[in-house]
C-alpha positions as CSV (number, residue, x, y, z in Angstrom):
1,M,-95.9,-45.0,208.6
2,D,-97.8,-45.2,206.3
3,Y,-97.5,-44.7,202.6
4,K,-98.4,-46.0,198.6
5,I,-96.8,-45.0,195.2
6,N,-99.7,-44.9,192.7
7,D,-98.9,-45.0,189.2
8,L,-100.4,-41.7,186.5
9,G,-99.0,-42.9,183.6
10,G,-95.8,-42.3,182.0
11,L,-92.9,-40.8,183.9
12,K,-95.6,-39.1,186.7
13,R,-96.1,-41.0,190.1
14,Q,-98.0,-40.0,193.1
15,L,-96.9,-40.5,197.0
16,E,-99.4,-40.3,199.8
17,V,-98.4,-40.5,203.0
18,T,-100.0,-40.8,206.0
19,A,-97.3,-40.7,209.7
20,S,-99.1,-40.6,213.0
21,M,-96.9,-38.9,215.9
22,E,-96.2,-42.4,217.4
23,D,-93.6,-43.3,214.2
24,E,-90.1,-43.6,214.8
25,M,-88.5,-40.8,212.9
26,V,-91.6,-38.4,213.6
27,S,-91.2,-38.5,217.3
28,K,-88.1,-38.4,217.8
29,K,-88.3,-35.2,215.0
30,F,-90.1,-33.6,217.1
31,E,-88.7,-34.8,220.3
32,D,-85.9,-33.1,218.9
33,A,-87.6,-30.0,218.4
34,Y,-88.8,-29.6,221.8
35,L,-85.5,-29.9,223.6
36,N,-84.0,-27.6,221.3
37,F,-86.2,-25.1,222.3
38,Q,-86.6,-25.8,226.0
39,K,-82.6,-24.9,225.8
40,T,-83.5,-21.3,224.9
41,A,-86.9,-20.9,226.0
42,V,-87.3,-18.1,228.6
43,V,-91.1,-18.1,230.8
44,P,-91.3,-16.2,233.5
45,G,-91.1,-17.5,236.7
46,F,-88.7,-20.2,235.0
47,R,-85.0,-20.4,234.6
48,K,-83.7,-20.2,231.4
49,G,-83.0,-23.7,230.0
50,K,-85.6,-24.8,232.6
51,T,-88.6,-24.6,231.4
52,P,-90.3,-28.4,232.1
53,M,-91.6,-30.0,229.2
54,E,-94.6,-30.2,229.9
55,I,-95.3,-26.5,230.0
56,I,-93.3,-26.0,226.5
57,K,-95.7,-28.7,225.0
58,K,-98.8,-26.6,226.0
59,R,-97.9,-23.1,225.6
60,H,-95.6,-23.3,222.5
61,G,-95.9,-27.0,220.8
62,D,-98.3,-25.7,218.0
63,D,-96.3,-23.2,216.5
64,I,-93.2,-25.9,217.3
65,E,-94.9,-29.0,215.2
66,N,-95.9,-26.5,212.6
67,E,-92.5,-25.0,211.9
68,L,-90.8,-28.4,211.9
69,I,-93.7,-30.4,209.4
70,P,-92.1,-29.1,206.3
71,E,-88.2,-30.6,207.2
72,L,-90.3,-33.5,208.2
73,V,-91.9,-33.9,205.0
74,N,-88.1,-33.6,203.1
75,D,-86.7,-36.3,205.4
76,I,-90.1,-38.5,205.0
77,V,-90.1,-38.7,201.8
78,K,-85.9,-38.3,200.6
79,E,-86.6,-42.1,203.1
80,I,-88.8,-43.2,201.4
81,F,-86.9,-43.1,197.7
82,E,-84.3,-44.5,199.0
83,K,-85.9,-46.9,199.9
84,D,-88.1,-47.9,197.3
85,K,-84.7,-47.8,195.3
86,L,-86.8,-44.0,193.6
87,S,-84.7,-42.7,190.3
88,V,-86.5,-39.2,191.2
89,A,-86.4,-36.5,187.7
90,G,-88.0,-34.3,189.8
91,V,-91.2,-32.7,192.0
92,V,-94.3,-31.3,190.1
93,D,-96.7,-30.6,193.1
94,Y,-96.8,-31.0,196.7
95,N,-100.1,-30.9,198.5
96,L,-99.8,-31.7,202.8
97,E,-103.7,-31.4,204.0
98,G,-104.6,-29.0,206.5
99,R,-104.2,-30.5,210.6
100,T,-104.4,-30.5,213.5
101,P,-101.3,-30.2,216.4
102,G,-101.0,-34.2,217.8
103,Q,-103.1,-35.7,214.8
104,P,-101.2,-37.4,211.6
105,I,-99.3,-36.0,208.6
106,H,-101.3,-36.4,205.5
107,F,-99.4,-35.1,202.2
108,F,-99.7,-35.8,198.6
109,L,-96.4,-35.8,196.5
110,T,-96.6,-35.8,192.6
111,F,-92.8,-36.4,191.3
112,E,-91.4,-37.6,187.7
113,V,-88.9,-41.0,187.9
114,V,-85.9,-40.7,185.9
115,P,-87.0,-43.1,182.0
116,E,-85.2,-46.0,181.9
117,I,-83.8,-46.1,179.1
118,E,-81.9,-49.5,176.6
119,P,-79.6,-47.4,174.0
120,K,-79.5,-48.5,170.3
121,E,-77.8,-48.5,167.8
122,Y,-75.4,-46.3,168.2
123,I,-72.5,-48.2,167.1
124,G,-71.8,-48.8,163.5
125,L,-72.7,-45.2,162.6
126,K,-72.1,-43.8,159.0
127,L,-70.6,-40.1,159.9
128,E,-68.9,-37.1,157.7
129,R,-65.7,-35.5,159.7
130,S,-64.7,-32.6,157.9
131,I,-60.8,-31.6,157.2
132,Y,-60.5,-27.8,156.6
133,R,-57.9,-26.8,154.1
134,I,-56.3,-23.5,155.1
135,T,-55.0,-22.5,151.6
136,P,-53.3,-19.2,151.0
137,E,-56.5,-17.1,149.9
138,V,-58.2,-18.2,153.5
139,V,-55.3,-16.6,155.2
140,D,-55.0,-13.2,152.6
141,H,-58.6,-12.8,154.0
142,E,-57.8,-13.3,157.3
143,V,-55.0,-10.4,156.3
144,Y,-57.4,-8.3,155.0
145,H,-59.5,-8.4,157.9
146,I,-56.8,-7.5,160.1
147,L,-56.0,-5.0,157.8
148,E,-59.8,-3.5,158.2
149,S,-59.7,-3.5,161.9
150,N,-56.5,-1.5,162.4
151,A,-58.2,1.3,159.0
152,E,-58.5,5.0,159.8
153,R,-61.3,6.3,159.3
154,E,-61.6,9.2,156.5
155,E,-65.1,11.6,156.0
156,V,-66.5,11.8,153.1
157,L,-69.5,13.4,151.5
158,S,-70.0,10.5,149.5
159,L,-69.1,6.7,149.1
160,D,-69.6,6.1,145.8
161,G,-69.6,2.3,146.0
162,N,-67.4,1.7,148.3
163,T,-68.7,-0.6,150.9
164,S,-65.3,-0.7,152.9
165,S,-67.2,2.2,154.6
166,I,-69.3,3.3,157.8
167,A,-72.5,4.9,157.8
168,T,-74.0,7.4,161.2
169,V,-77.0,7.7,160.7
170,D,-80.4,9.1,163.1
171,L,-83.4,7.3,162.9
172,Q,-87.1,8.6,162.8
173,V,-90.3,5.7,162.9
174,I,-92.7,7.3,160.6
175,D,-96.3,6.7,160.4
176,E,-98.5,6.1,157.6
177,N,-98.7,9.6,156.8
178,G,-95.0,10.4,156.9
179,L,-95.0,11.6,160.4
180,A,-92.7,11.3,162.9
181,V,-93.4,8.9,166.0
182,L,-92.9,11.0,169.3
183,G,-90.2,9.2,171.5
184,Q,-89.3,6.8,168.6
185,R,-86.1,8.1,167.4
186,R,-82.8,6.8,167.1
187,E,-80.0,8.7,166.8
188,N,-75.9,8.3,166.5
189,Y,-76.8,5.0,165.0
190,K,-73.6,3.6,163.2
191,I,-74.1,0.9,160.2
192,D,-70.8,-0.4,159.3
193,L,-71.4,-1.4,155.4
194,R,-69.3,-4.6,155.0
195,T,-72.0,-6.4,157.2
196,K,-73.8,-8.9,155.1
197,A,-77.0,-8.7,157.0
198,P,-80.4,-9.4,155.4
199,E,-82.4,-7.5,157.1
200,L,-79.4,-4.3,156.2
201,Q,-79.3,-4.9,153.1
202,E,-82.0,-2.1,151.6
203,I,-80.4,0.6,154.1
204,K,-76.5,-0.1,152.7
205,S,-77.5,0.1,149.4
206,K,-79.2,3.1,149.1
207,L,-76.4,5.1,152.1
208,L,-73.5,3.8,149.5
209,T,-74.8,6.1,146.7
210,A,-76.2,8.9,149.8
211,R,-74.4,11.5,150.0
212,V,-73.7,13.3,153.5
213,G,-77.1,15.7,154.4
214,D,-79.9,13.5,152.3
215,D,-82.7,11.5,153.7
216,F,-84.9,8.9,152.4
217,D,-88.4,6.6,153.4
218,I,-87.4,3.4,153.8
219,E,-89.2,-0.1,156.6
220,L,-86.9,-2.2,157.9
221,E,-86.7,-5.4,160.2
222,T,-87.0,-4.0,164.0
223,F,-86.1,-6.6,167.0
224,D,-87.4,-7.0,170.3
225,K,-85.0,-6.9,173.5
226,M,-84.2,-10.7,172.8
227,G,-82.7,-10.4,170.0
228,Q,-86.2,-11.9,168.0
229,P,-88.4,-10.5,165.3
230,A,-90.2,-7.7,166.1
231,G,-91.4,-7.3,162.5
232,K,-91.3,-4.1,160.3
233,K,-91.7,-0.4,160.4
234,S,-91.2,2.7,158.8
235,F,-88.4,5.1,159.2
236,R,-86.9,8.3,158.2
237,V,-83.0,8.4,157.7
238,Y,-81.5,11.1,158.0
239,V,-77.4,10.7,156.6
240,K,-75.1,12.7,159.3
241,K,-72.1,10.9,159.0
242,L,-70.2,8.8,156.0
243,E,-66.7,7.6,156.3
244,K,-64.1,5.3,154.1
245,L,-62.1,2.8,155.3
246,V,-58.2,4.1,154.9
247,L,-56.3,1.0,155.4
248,P,-52.9,0.9,156.6
249,D,-49.9,-0.7,154.0
250,L,-49.1,-4.3,154.7
251,S,-45.5,-4.4,156.1
252,D,-43.0,-6.2,158.1
253,E,-43.2,-2.9,161.1
254,F,-47.3,-3.4,160.6
255,A,-47.0,-7.7,161.1
256,E,-44.3,-6.2,164.2
257,R,-47.2,-3.9,165.6
258,V,-50.4,-5.7,165.7
259,T,-48.3,-9.4,166.8
260,G,-46.9,-7.3,169.9
261,G,-43.7,-8.0,168.9
262,K,-44.8,-11.6,168.0
263,V,-43.9,-11.8,165.3
264,K,-41.7,-9.5,162.4
265,T,-42.5,-9.9,159.1
266,V,-45.3,-10.1,157.2
267,E,-44.7,-14.2,156.5
268,D,-45.0,-14.6,159.9
269,L,-47.9,-13.1,160.8
270,K,-49.2,-15.4,158.1
271,A,-47.7,-18.2,158.8
272,D,-48.6,-17.2,162.1
273,I,-52.3,-16.5,161.2
274,S,-52.1,-20.3,159.5
275,R,-52.3,-22.5,162.2
276,D,-54.5,-20.2,164.2
277,L,-56.8,-21.0,161.0
278,E,-56.0,-24.8,161.5
279,N,-56.7,-24.9,165.4
280,Y,-59.8,-23.4,165.2
281,F,-61.2,-25.3,161.9
282,E,-59.7,-28.5,163.9
283,E,-61.6,-27.8,166.4
284,K,-64.9,-27.1,164.7
285,A,-64.8,-30.0,162.6
286,E,-65.2,-31.4,165.8
287,E,-67.9,-30.1,167.3
288,E,-69.7,-30.6,164.1
289,L,-68.9,-34.4,164.6
290,R,-70.0,-34.4,167.7
291,D,-73.3,-32.4,166.8
292,K,-73.7,-35.0,164.3
293,I,-73.6,-37.6,166.5
294,V,-75.8,-36.5,169.2
295,Q,-78.7,-35.4,166.2
296,E,-78.0,-39.8,164.3
297,L,-78.5,-41.3,168.3
298,L,-81.2,-38.8,169.2
299,I,-83.1,-39.8,166.4
300,R,-82.1,-43.5,166.3
301,N,-83.4,-42.9,170.1
302,D,-87.1,-42.6,171.7
303,F,-87.9,-42.0,175.3
304,E,-90.3,-39.5,177.0
305,I,-88.6,-36.9,178.5
306,P,-89.5,-35.7,182.4
307,E,-91.2,-31.8,182.1
308,S,-89.0,-31.4,185.7
309,M,-85.8,-31.9,184.6
310,I,-87.0,-29.6,181.3
311,E,-88.0,-26.9,183.6
312,E,-84.9,-27.3,185.6
313,Y,-82.5,-27.4,182.6
314,L,-84.6,-23.6,181.8
315,T,-84.6,-22.1,185.2
316,D,-81.0,-23.0,185.3
317,L,-79.9,-20.5,181.9
318,I,-82.3,-18.2,183.3
319,E,-80.3,-17.7,186.4
320,D,-77.4,-17.4,184.2
321,M,-78.7,-14.7,181.7
322,R,-79.8,-12.9,185.2
323,K,-76.1,-13.0,186.1
324,K,-75.3,-11.5,182.9
325,S,-77.8,-9.1,182.8
326,K,-76.6,-5.8,183.2
327,N,-80.2,-4.9,185.4
328,G,-81.4,-9.0,185.9
329,E,-83.4,-8.7,184.2
330,V,-85.0,-12.0,181.6
331,D,-88.1,-12.1,180.4
332,E,-89.0,-15.5,182.1
333,E,-92.1,-16.3,180.0
334,F,-90.3,-15.4,176.5
335,F,-87.3,-17.3,177.6
336,R,-88.5,-20.4,178.4
337,D,-91.0,-20.2,175.0
338,Q,-88.2,-19.5,173.2
339,Y,-85.9,-21.8,174.3
340,R,-87.5,-25.7,175.9
341,A,-87.3,-27.0,172.4
342,A,-83.0,-26.5,173.2
343,A,-84.2,-27.8,176.2
344,A,-85.5,-30.8,175.9
345,R,-82.8,-32.0,173.5
346,A,-79.9,-31.1,176.4
347,V,-81.4,-33.0,178.8
348,K,-82.6,-35.8,176.3
349,W,-79.3,-36.5,174.8
350,N,-77.9,-36.2,178.8
351,L,-79.8,-39.1,179.6
352,L,-79.3,-40.9,176.1
353,A,-75.3,-39.8,177.2
354,A,-76.0,-41.7,180.5
355,S,-77.4,-44.7,179.0
356,I,-74.2,-45.4,177.4
357,I,-71.9,-44.6,179.9
358,K,-73.4,-47.1,182.1
359,K,-73.8,-49.7,179.5
360,E,-70.6,-49.7,178.3
361,G,-69.0,-48.9,181.9
362,L,-66.6,-46.2,180.2
363,K,-64.8,-43.8,182.8
364,V,-62.1,-41.4,183.4
365,E,-58.7,-43.1,183.3
366,D,-56.1,-40.9,185.4
367,L,-54.2,-40.2,181.9
368,A,-57.1,-38.1,180.6
369,F,-56.2,-35.7,184.6
370,E,-52.9,-35.5,184.1
371,K,-53.7,-34.4,180.4
372,I,-55.5,-31.6,180.6
373,A,-54.3,-30.7,184.4
374,E,-50.9,-30.4,181.5
375,D,-51.8,-28.5,179.0
376,D,-53.4,-25.9,181.7
377,S,-50.8,-25.3,183.2
378,Q,-49.3,-24.4,180.5
379,K,-52.2,-22.3,178.8
380,Y,-53.2,-20.8,182.1
381,R,-49.3,-20.4,183.9
382,L,-50.5,-22.1,187.0
383,D,-49.0,-25.2,189.1
384,K,-49.8,-28.8,187.6
385,D,-50.5,-30.2,190.6
386,M,-52.0,-27.5,191.9
387,L,-55.6,-28.1,188.7
388,L,-54.6,-32.2,188.8
389,N,-55.8,-32.0,192.8
390,F,-58.6,-29.4,191.7
391,Y,-59.9,-30.9,188.0
392,K,-60.2,-34.7,190.2
393,D,-62.5,-32.6,192.8
394,S,-64.8,-31.2,190.1
395,N,-67.9,-32.6,188.5
396,D,-68.0,-30.9,185.7
397,V,-64.1,-31.4,184.6
398,K,-65.4,-35.2,185.5
399,N,-68.0,-35.0,183.4
400,K,-66.6,-33.4,180.5
401,L,-64.2,-36.0,180.2
402,L,-66.3,-38.6,180.5
403,F,-68.5,-37.0,177.9
404,N,-65.0,-37.1,175.6
405,E,-64.5,-40.8,176.5
406,L,-68.1,-41.0,175.1
407,F,-67.5,-39.2,172.2
408,N,-64.3,-41.1,171.5
409,F,-66.4,-44.4,171.8
410,I,-68.5,-43.5,169.4
411,I,-66.1,-41.8,166.6
412,N,-63.9,-45.5,166.9
413,N,-67.2,-47.3,166.7
414,A,-68.0,-45.5,163.5
415,E,-67.4,-46.0,160.0
416,I,-66.0,-42.3,159.5
417,K,-65.6,-41.1,155.6
418,V,-63.5,-37.6,155.6
419,V,-64.5,-34.6,153.3
420,E,-61.8,-31.8,152.6
421,K,-63.0,-28.7,152.7
422,I,-62.0,-25.1,152.5
423,P,-63.7,-22.9,154.7
424,E,-65.0,-19.7,154.3
425,H,-63.7,-16.7,156.4
426,K,-64.6,-17.1,160.1
427,N,-65.1,-13.8,160.9
428,E,-68.0,-14.2,157.8
429,E,-71.2,-12.1,158.6
């Protein structure tokens, strides 16, 4: 078997292969295929499995060869990649030249290699770590939202500027002459007037002073099925119902009811909320610090990214989107365009992280598996040993723990400035 690998520039390579029928791998593959076919072949004049091989080859050889070629090409490529110790990122193109049975196999395969990265400037990063202070005001803000979520609705004729309200409206698209556009009407659309969404502030302002039965014209930003801005349209808004939110009293009875008996008093409720907020913002601070590390290291380490890896990343994302979609439909072209930059960043970071892990010899100790198994066994009330065995066999868990080791290594070797912050409410729109 003859082959050569041509450098096409950057990370692209082209493999050219000519494999004759006499090559050991090729001849063995074909002989095995003929023998397997012979075992089940039914040919007039012969018992099943007893047809002479020369007749098998004469009558069915062409079909057997043509069916075997794709598998044979895969095996040839795999053997060459392993022999030359190539780190392949992905296949870009494949071209099998036309052939007649019995003739050599000649094909081209264009592929990309994983870039060789020498990571730099990951020691001694100057970083800021946020420490969020949970004040009584922050807790009270959360309590207020809990009261709001348990509020009753009271129908009114007008809101008199009360933003703790819900408006139900019909929205009719109109043309430049103020006439209704057929087929573009949405009925019983609910608008929460507590919203901070910029595109809803104008209609919110009008609804706060409107009365039931009123109608008014307004321009609103519209969005496509992927949630992306699709331009403004003129609407006629019909006010059908206005409801004020009537908050319950904050009492020990309320605290016990909303927590399912977990706490008995308002003070215990506030203490429980404070603990939850501390945990939430501690995780948030860690995520922010890790995002800063990724951003800083990607700026300091620039290298070419294999397009095939970006495409594979996007394909996996799209498949996840299809699984989550009710009808399994995804605008693939739009999705690939919108998420390409994010996919490229993720691929680049994964490659850079792998290079640092390799250079520093980072690995996951058994203690890390023990800890996550212990924590999750208590959290989900599952057997610890069962979880431990599962986690040790899970590549996803191994990678997660390995990346934890990487971030810990970088943080321990960084200059960290602690900045205290008072958080905004975590559910603020």
